[in-house]
C-alpha angles and dihedrals in degrees: 000000000000118000108231119204114257116261107235117221129201092241093097119035141110139186112233122211126174113193131188114267094017119138092200124094088220121025099201142019110193132199096203136024127186135176104052094150134131124190131187119211116235117224115199117205122193119197135172116233128198088241115132121230144162134083095294094035092234099111115093135190105064115194114233122191121205126186118210132179117264133184122332122234131190130208121239115261118239112203124190132187141151111284112265134184090250115117094195098105093041092049091049091054092044091054090053092048090051089062100263095112094127091057092044098057108121140186122226146153143229111225125193120197132200122235090274090060092250118142109249106159135032134182117185127201131193136214096005123175131172120251101171137031126186136177117198119249111282119231118181092202094047125100097206122109117252111249126218116204127188127182115210128196114219130194097198136019127183141160113238130193117261113240 
C-alpha cells in the first residue's frame, strides 16, 4: 500500500515572532493568517532577428518575444488572534511609527503541526515590520471574542524543509 502524505489542517498552527526586548519565548500565537503569497514579475523582451519569413521567404526581420523572470514580490501578512493583555504587537507597531522601523524589522516563521503536535510545515519570512493594527469593534452586550489584527510587511517569504 502506498503511503500518502498527511493532509495538514488548520486546526493546529501558530505564527511565531520573537521581538527584541521580549520576555516571552513566542511573541504571538495567531488564529488566522492571510497573505502568504509570492509573485514573480514577468519581463517580456521583443527582438528582431535576421530570420526570413513570409510566403515567398523574402521578408526578413522576424520579431521574437521572450519572457524572462523579473523581481519577486511578497504580499503583506495579515495575522488575527483573540485580543490578549499582551502589549507586544502594539509596542512593535509603536516603535515603527516613532521612526525606528529599520531597527524593528524581524524574522519569523509560520509553523503547522499535525494532530500529534509534530511540526510538519514551515514558512519563514525575513525583515518583517507592522504597518497596520486593528482591534474589532467592542460591544459590551456581545458574546464574541475581541479580535486583534496586525498587518505585517515582509521582504522575503520561503518554504523550508522541516527537520
